C-alpha positions as CSV (number, residue, x, y, z in Angstrom):
1,M,-1.3,-25.9,25.9
2,P,0.5,-24.0,23.0
3,A,2.8,-27.0,22.3
4,R,-0.2,-29.3,22.1
5,N,-1.9,-26.9,19.6
6,H,1.2,-26.6,17.4
7,V,0.7,-28.2,14.0
8,E,4.1,-29.2,12.6
9,L,2.9,-29.7,9.1
10,V,1.9,-26.0,8.9
11,T,5.4,-25.0,10.1
12,R,7.0,-27.2,7.4
13,T,4.7,-25.8,4.7
14,F,5.6,-22.2,5.5
15,R,9.3,-23.1,5.5
16,V,8.8,-24.3,1.9
17,L,6.9,-21.1,1.0
18,E,9.7,-19.0,2.5
19,V,12.3,-20.7,0.3
20,L,10.2,-20.2,-2.8
21,A,9.6,-16.5,-1.9
22,E,13.3,-16.0,-2.6
23,G,12.9,-17.5,-6.1
24,P,12.3,-20.7,-8.0
25,A,14.1,-23.8,-6.7
26,E,14.4,-27.5,-7.4
27,L,13.1,-30.2,-5.0
28,R,16.6,-31.1,-3.8
29,E,17.4,-27.5,-2.9
30,I,14.1,-27.0,-1.2
31,A,14.6,-30.1,0.9
32,A,18.1,-29.1,1.9
33,R,17.2,-25.5,2.8
34,T,14.2,-26.4,4.9
35,G,15.8,-29.5,6.5
36,L,13.0,-31.6,5.3
37,G,13.3,-35.1,3.7
38,K,12.8,-35.1,-0.1
39,S,9.6,-37.1,0.2
40,T,8.1,-34.7,2.8
41,A,9.1,-31.7,0.7
42,F,7.6,-33.3,-2.4
43,R,4.3,-34.0,-0.8
44,I,4.0,-30.4,0.5
45,L,4.9,-29.1,-3.0
46,Y,2.5,-31.4,-4.7
47,T,-0.4,-30.3,-2.4
48,L,0.5,-26.6,-2.9
49,K,0.5,-27.2,-6.7
50,E,-3.0,-28.8,-6.5
51,L,-4.2,-25.7,-4.5
52,G,-2.7,-23.4,-7.1
53,Y,-0.2,-21.7,-4.9
54,V,2.9,-23.3,-6.5
55,E,3.6,-23.8,-10.1
56,Q,6.0,-25.8,-12.2
57,A,6.7,-25.6,-15.9
58,G,7.3,-29.3,-16.3
59,P,7.8,-32.5,-14.2
60,T,11.6,-31.7,-13.7
61,A,11.4,-27.9,-13.7
62,P,12.0,-25.8,-10.6
63,Y,9.1,-24.9,-8.4
64,G,7.9,-21.3,-8.0
65,L,5.2,-19.3,-6.4
66,S,2.1,-18.8,-8.5
67,W,0.0,-15.7,-9.2
68,K,-2.6,-17.0,-6.7
69,I,-0.3,-16.5,-3.7
70,T,0.8,-13.2,-5.1
71,A,-2.8,-12.1,-5.2
72,L,-3.2,-13.1,-1.5
73,A,-0.3,-10.8,-0.6
74,R,-1.6,-8.0,-2.7
75,R,-5.1,-8.3,-1.1
76,A,-3.6,-8.2,2.4
77,G,-1.6,-5.1,1.4
78,A,-4.7,-3.4,0.0
79,D,-6.4,-3.9,3.4
80,R,-3.7,-1.6,4.9
81,L,-3.1,0.7,2.0
82,L,-6.1,2.9,2.5
83,A,-5.4,3.6,6.1
84,A,-1.7,4.3,5.4
85,A,-2.7,6.8,2.6
86,A,-5.2,8.5,4.9
87,R,-3.0,8.9,7.9
88,A,-1.4,12.2,6.7
89,H,-4.8,13.7,6.1
90,L,-6.0,12.8,9.5
91,V,-3.0,14.3,11.1
92,R,-3.4,17.5,9.1
93,L,-7.1,17.8,10.0
94,C,-6.3,17.3,13.7
95,Q,-3.6,20.0,13.6
96,E,-5.6,22.4,11.5
97,L,-8.9,22.2,13.5
98,E,-7.5,21.1,16.9
99,E,-10.1,18.4,16.9
100,S,-10.0,14.6,16.5
101,A,-10.1,13.1,13.0
102,W,-11.3,9.6,12.0
103,L,-11.2,7.2,9.1
104,A,-13.7,4.4,8.6
105,E,-13.6,1.8,5.8
106,L,-16.4,-0.2,4.2
107,R,-15.5,-3.7,5.1
108,R,-17.7,-6.9,4.9
109,G,-21.0,-5.1,5.1
110,A,-20.1,-2.5,7.8
111,V,-18.4,0.8,8.1
112,I,-15.5,0.2,10.5
113,I,-13.2,2.7,12.2
114,T,-9.7,1.8,11.1
115,D,-7.7,4.9,12.3
116,G,-8.0,8.0,14.3
117,V,-5.9,11.0,15.5
118,H,-6.9,12.4,18.8
119,A,-7.0,16.1,19.7
120,A,-5.1,17.3,22.7
121,H,-8.2,18.6,24.5
122,K,-9.3,16.8,27.6
123,L,-12.9,17.1,26.5
124,R,-13.2,15.1,23.3
125,L,-15.1,12.2,21.7
126,S,-13.4,8.9,22.1
127,L,-14.0,6.2,19.5
128,D,-12.4,2.8,19.3
129,L,-10.7,1.2,16.3
130,G,-12.8,-1.6,15.1
131,D,-16.1,0.1,16.1
132,A,-18.9,-0.2,13.5
133,C,-20.5,3.1,12.5
134,P,-24.3,3.0,12.1
135,L,-25.2,3.8,8.5
136,H,-28.3,5.7,9.6
137,A,-26.9,7.7,12.5
138,S,-23.1,8.4,12.3
139,A,-21.4,10.9,10.1
140,L,-19.0,8.2,8.8
141,G,-21.8,5.8,8.2
142,K,-24.1,8.3,6.4
143,A,-21.1,9.5,4.2
144,V,-20.7,6.0,2.9
145,A,-24.4,5.0,2.8
146,A,-25.3,8.0,0.7
147,W,-23.2,6.8,-2.2
148,L,-23.9,3.1,-2.1
149,P,-26.1,1.6,-4.8
150,E,-29.7,1.5,-3.5
151,A,-29.9,-2.2,-3.4
152,V,-26.7,-2.6,-1.5
153,R,-27.7,0.1,1.0
154,R,-31.1,-1.6,1.6
155,Q,-29.3,-4.9,2.2
156,L,-26.8,-3.4,4.7
157,L,-29.5,-1.5,6.6
158,G,-31.6,-4.7,7.0
159,N,-35.3,-4.9,7.5
160,G,-35.5,-4.4,11.2
161,P,-36.1,-1.1,13.0
162,L,-33.4,1.5,12.9
163,V,-31.7,1.7,16.3
164,R,-32.3,4.8,18.4
165,F,-29.2,6.1,20.2
166,T,-30.4,9.5,21.3
167,R,-33.6,11.5,20.9
168,R,-32.1,13.0,17.7
169,T,-31.4,9.7,16.0
170,I,-33.2,9.2,12.6
171,T,-35.3,6.1,13.0
172,S,-37.7,6.6,10.0
173,R,-36.6,5.1,6.7
174,A,-38.4,7.8,4.8
175,R,-36.6,10.5,6.8
176,L,-33.3,8.6,6.3
177,A,-33.8,8.6,2.6
178,E,-34.3,12.4,2.6
179,E,-31.1,12.8,4.8
180,L,-29.0,10.7,2.5
181,A,-30.3,12.7,-0.5
182,R,-29.2,15.8,1.3
183,V,-25.7,14.3,1.9
184,R,-25.3,13.5,-1.8
185,R,-26.4,17.0,-2.7
186,L,-24.1,18.8,-0.3
187,G,-21.2,16.4,-0.4
188,Y,-20.9,15.9,3.3
189,S,-22.7,14.3,6.2
190,I,-23.4,15.4,9.8
191,N,-24.0,13.7,13.1
192,D,-25.5,16.3,15.4
193,E,-26.0,14.4,18.7
194,E,-27.5,11.5,16.8
195,T,-25.2,8.9,18.5
196,V,-23.7,10.7,21.5
197,E,-25.4,13.6,23.2
198,G,-23.2,16.7,23.2
199,A,-21.1,15.6,20.2
200,F,-21.0,16.9,16.6
201,L,-19.3,15.2,13.7
202,T,-19.1,15.9,10.0
203,G,-17.9,13.5,7.4
204,A,-17.2,13.1,3.7
205,P,-16.9,10.1,1.4
206,V,-13.8,8.6,0.0
207,F,-13.8,6.8,-3.4
208,D,-11.5,4.2,-4.9
209,A,-9.9,4.3,-8.4
210,E,-13.2,2.9,-9.9
211,G,-15.3,5.7,-8.4
212,R,-16.9,3.4,-5.7
213,V,-17.3,4.7,-2.2
214,C,-15.0,2.7,0.0
215,A,-14.5,4.8,3.2
216,A,-15.2,8.1,4.8
217,I,-13.3,10.7,6.9
218,S,-14.8,12.7,9.7
219,V,-13.9,15.2,12.4
220,S,-15.6,15.4,15.8
221,A,-16.0,18.1,18.4
222,P,-18.1,18.7,21.5
223,K,-21.0,21.1,21.0
224,T,-19.4,23.4,23.6
225,R,-16.7,24.3,21.1
226,L,-18.9,24.3,18.1
227,F,-19.4,27.9,17.0
228,P,-20.8,28.6,13.5
229,A,-17.3,29.5,12.1
230,K,-15.8,26.3,13.6
231,R,-18.6,24.2,12.1
232,R,-18.0,25.7,8.6
233,A,-14.3,25.2,8.9
234,M,-14.7,21.5,10.0
235,T,-17.0,20.8,7.0
236,A,-14.8,22.5,4.5
237,A,-11.7,20.8,5.8
238,V,-13.1,17.3,5.9
239,R,-14.5,17.6,2.4
240,R,-11.2,18.8,1.1
241,A,-9.3,15.9,2.9
242,A,-11.7,13.3,1.5
243,A,-11.4,14.7,-2.0
244,E,-7.6,14.8,-1.9
245,L,-7.4,11.2,-0.5
246,S,-9.8,10.0,-3.3
247,R,-7.5,11.6,-5.9
248,E,-4.5,9.9,-4.4
249,L,-6.2,6.5,-4.4
250,A,-7.2,7.0,-8.0
251,E,-3.6,7.9,-9.0
252,M,-2.2,4.8,-7.2
253,G,-4.9,2.6,-8.8
254,F,-6.4,1.5,-5.5
255,V,-9.4,-0.7,-5.8
256,A,-11.5,-1.5,-2.7
257,P,-10.8,-5.1,-1.7
258,H,-14.1,-5.7,0.0
259,W,-16.4,-4.8,-2.9
260,P,-19.3,-5.5,-3.3
261,P,-20.1,-5.1,0.4
262,T,-22.4,-7.7,1.8
263,A,-24.1,-8.0,5.2
């Protein structure tokens, strides 16, 4: 089955791109280094030029990769950059609080968990990478939703009823508007048994270099370990971590690659 699905033209195209990734080259050199016939190499290069991924200064000039393919690589790197920058903050939160820490990113109309550091406790909340965080019920989702433009927030929330996960889930849109206003005023969000009974989470927004919300960090703990001092420590620590990460993203010029978010 794999052999039947193999597309040889794709293989040949990427061999050409791999040669050009090392620097501009003439047709004869590209054909020799890829093991392709000159006519085959020329047709591949001609097509890549038409698509804008290869450029040539003149009919006899060497071929080179264009800005368009560089932009693709940069965008793919940007997808991983935020999680890489956040990792140290998640580890520090987990060590400081002895509780699990999470990162969720705003991607294609959803707040998606992209990293997490688990506490050593046997009793802990377990979330899966790739899970979507409800904008109306989760600490990560509310931390992002509170700073979205109103029109975008309405679009992502949709027109249907807000899903109830527990008896404490906010299902009234008027009540949600009040909750998100509170999040903006205080600078952090909470999920007090709104998605999982017995679990408490607190989160804070992360902003890119243009000041747009692009992610959130949260910390989770079972209610059995949640004393008032612990709750205050979790809130302060997650706000600090999110603010520090936002400053780092601004310094590195990180711009969220999935903006504006759409449902």
